[in-house]
C-alpha positions in Angstrom: 72.6 135.6 32.2 69.8 134.7 34.1 70.4 133.7 37.7 68.5 130.2 37.4 70.7 129.5 34.6 73.9 130.5 36.4 72.6 128.2 39.5 72.4 125.4 37.0 75.6 125.8 35.3 77.3 125.8 38.9 75.6 122.6 40.1 76.4 120.9 36.9 80.4 121.9 37.8 79.6 120.8 41.4 78.4 117.4 40.4 81.0 116.8 37.8 83.7 117.4 40.3 82.5 115.1 42.8 82.0 112.6 39.4 85.3 112.9 38.9 87.0 113.0 42.5 84.8 109.6 42.8 86.6 108.4 39.8 90.3 109.6 40.8 89.5 107.8 44.3 88.6 104.4 43.0 91.3 104.6 40.4 93.8 105.8 43.2 92.4 102.5 45.4 94.1 99.0 45.4 94.3 97.5 42.1 92.6 93.9 42.7 95.7 90.9 42.2 94.0 88.9 39.7 91.7 89.9 36.7 89.2 88.2 35.4 89.6 86.1 32.3 92.7 85.5 33.5 93.6 84.2 36.2 90.3 83.2 36.9 86.4 83.4 35.2 83.1 83.9 36.0 81.0 80.9 35.2 77.5 81.8 33.4 74.7 81.6 35.4 72.4 80.5 36.7 75.0 79.9 39.1 74.8 76.2 40.8 76.6 75.7 44.3 77.8 72.2 45.0 75.5 72.4 48.2 72.8 74.0 49.7 75.0 75.1 53.0 75.0 79.1 53.5 78.6 79.2 53.9 80.5 80.5 50.7 82.1 77.3 49.3 86.0 76.3 47.8 85.2 73.2 45.5 88.5 71.4 44.8 87.8 69.1 41.4 90.0 66.1 41.7 90.6 62.6 41.2 93.2 59.8 43.2 93.9 58.8 40.2 95.6 62.4 39.1 99.2 62.9 39.9 98.5 67.1 40.0 96.3 66.5 42.4 98.7 64.3 44.5 100.9 67.2 44.6 98.3 69.7 44.9 97.0 67.8 48.0 99.0 69.4 50.8 98.7 72.7 49.0 94.8 72.7 49.4 94.9 71.2 52.8 96.8 74.7 53.8 94.4 76.8 51.8 91.4 74.8 53.8 93.2 76.0 57.5 93.6 79.5 55.6 89.9 80.0 54.4 88.0 82.7 56.6 85.2 81.7 58.9 82.3 81.5 56.8 84.1 80.1 53.8 83.8 75.8 53.7 86.5 73.6 51.4 84.4 70.6 49.8 86.0 68.1 47.7 84.4 66.9 44.4 85.7 63.7 42.4 85.6 64.0 39.0 84.3 61.0 37.1 86.3 62.0 33.6 86.7 58.3 32.3 86.0 54.9 33.3 89.7 54.5 35.0 88.4 57.2 37.0 85.4 55.9 38.6 86.2 53.8 40.9 88.5 56.7 42.5 84.7 58.6 42.7 83.2 55.9 44.3 85.8 55.3 46.3 85.9 58.9 48.1 81.8 58.6 48.0 82.2 55.8 50.4 85.2 57.0 52.5 82.9 60.3 52.5 79.8 58.6 54.2 81.8 56.2 56.1 83.7 59.3 57.9 87.3 58.6 57.1 87.9 61.4 54.1 90.0 63.5 56.5 92.1 60.5 58.0 92.9 58.9 54.8 92.7 61.5 51.7 96.7 62.2 51.9 97.2 59.0 53.0 95.3 57.7 49.8 97.6 60.4 47.3 101.1 58.9 49.0 100.1 55.0 48.7 99.4 55.6 45.5 102.5 57.7 43.9 104.8 57.6 46.2 104.5 54.2 47.7 103.9 53.1 44.3 100.7 50.3 45.5 98.6 49.2 43.0 95.4 51.3 43.9 93.3 51.3 40.8 90.5 49.0 40.5 87.8 49.5 43.3 88.8 45.9 44.8 92.4 47.5 45.2 91.0 51.0 46.7 88.9 48.5 49.0 91.7 46.8 50.1 93.9 50.1 50.8 90.5 51.4 52.8 90.8 47.9 54.9 94.3 48.4 55.7 93.5 52.1 57.2 90.9 50.2 59.7 88.0 50.8 57.5 85.6 47.9 57.1 86.1 46.3 53.6 82.0 44.8 53.2 80.5 48.1 53.8 82.9 50.6 51.9 82.2 48.3 48.6 78.5 48.3 49.9 77.9 52.5 49.8 80.5 52.1 46.6 78.5 50.0 44.8 75.2 51.3 45.5 72.9 53.0 43.5 73.2 56.1 45.6 76.8 56.4 44.5 75.6 56.3 41.1 73.2 58.6 41.3 75.9 61.2 43.3 78.1 60.3 40.0 75.8 61.6 37.5 75.1 64.9 39.4 78.3 65.3 40.0 79.3 64.9 36.5 76.6 67.3 35.0 77.9 69.9 37.4 81.7 69.6 36.4 80.4 69.9 33.0 78.0 73.3 34.0 81.5 74.7 35.8 83.4 73.9 32.3 86.1 72.1 34.4 88.0 70.0 32.0 91.2 69.0 34.3 92.3 68.4 37.5 92.9 69.7 39.9 90.6 72.7 39.4 89.1 75.3 41.9 85.6 76.4 41.5 84.3 79.3 44.1 80.6 79.4 45.2 79.5 78.0 41.9 80.4 81.6 40.6 84.1 81.6 39.3 86.9 78.6 38.4 90.2 79.5 38.8 91.9 79.6 35.5 95.0 80.5 33.8 97.7 80.5 36.6 101.8 79.6 36.6 101.5 77.6 39.8 99.4 75.4 42.3 100.2 77.6 44.8 98.9 81.1 42.8 95.5 78.4 41.9 95.1 78.3 45.9 95.8 82.3 46.3 93.8 83.4 43.5 90.9 81.0 45.2 91.6 82.7 48.8 91.5 85.6 47.2 88.0 85.2 45.3 86.3 83.5 48.2 87.3 86.5 50.7 85.4 89.0 48.1 82.9 86.6 48.1 82.4 86.5 51.8 82.6 89.8 51.7 80.4 91.0 49.3 77.4 88.4 51.3 
């Protein structure tokens, strides 16, 4: 056999060994705990984030009218605390129906007034645990007034043209993300948590995806 051919065959054998070694190493590594298409789905591109901030974002699509969101709220708060530096947790109200529009408007007003952090859990508690009649925008204004928020200013912001524009843009993004229920977590506009057994698992999947996305950046 000519030496040149022998060398080529030897090179091919060595290359094959390297590929095999590489493959075995990859297979022997720690398997991903969650599967695309099961616990989460990769959204179709082009991907669109909720904000233009440079940080990785975990967005909870929610409504103050949703009892499941009320149950998830303390879990979401714990998730927010566990997110690493470089990842930001955000809330996004879902105007899925006429009944939920006042809750979305209330959130926009509360956010602009800087009171979400101290009223978010309290509103869920007042509505679902204490059974206050909180459904209309007026009733929501009464709640915030009890939380020492200027009622007139709250109503002005909640009913403003800016709030209406935000409703429309948020709904368009929710539809792009293919969100059809609440609470739903979307990570960086790329991934949506999908089929999970518990709300705790939903948070765990989001945390894993956020860390992976942060590492990728």
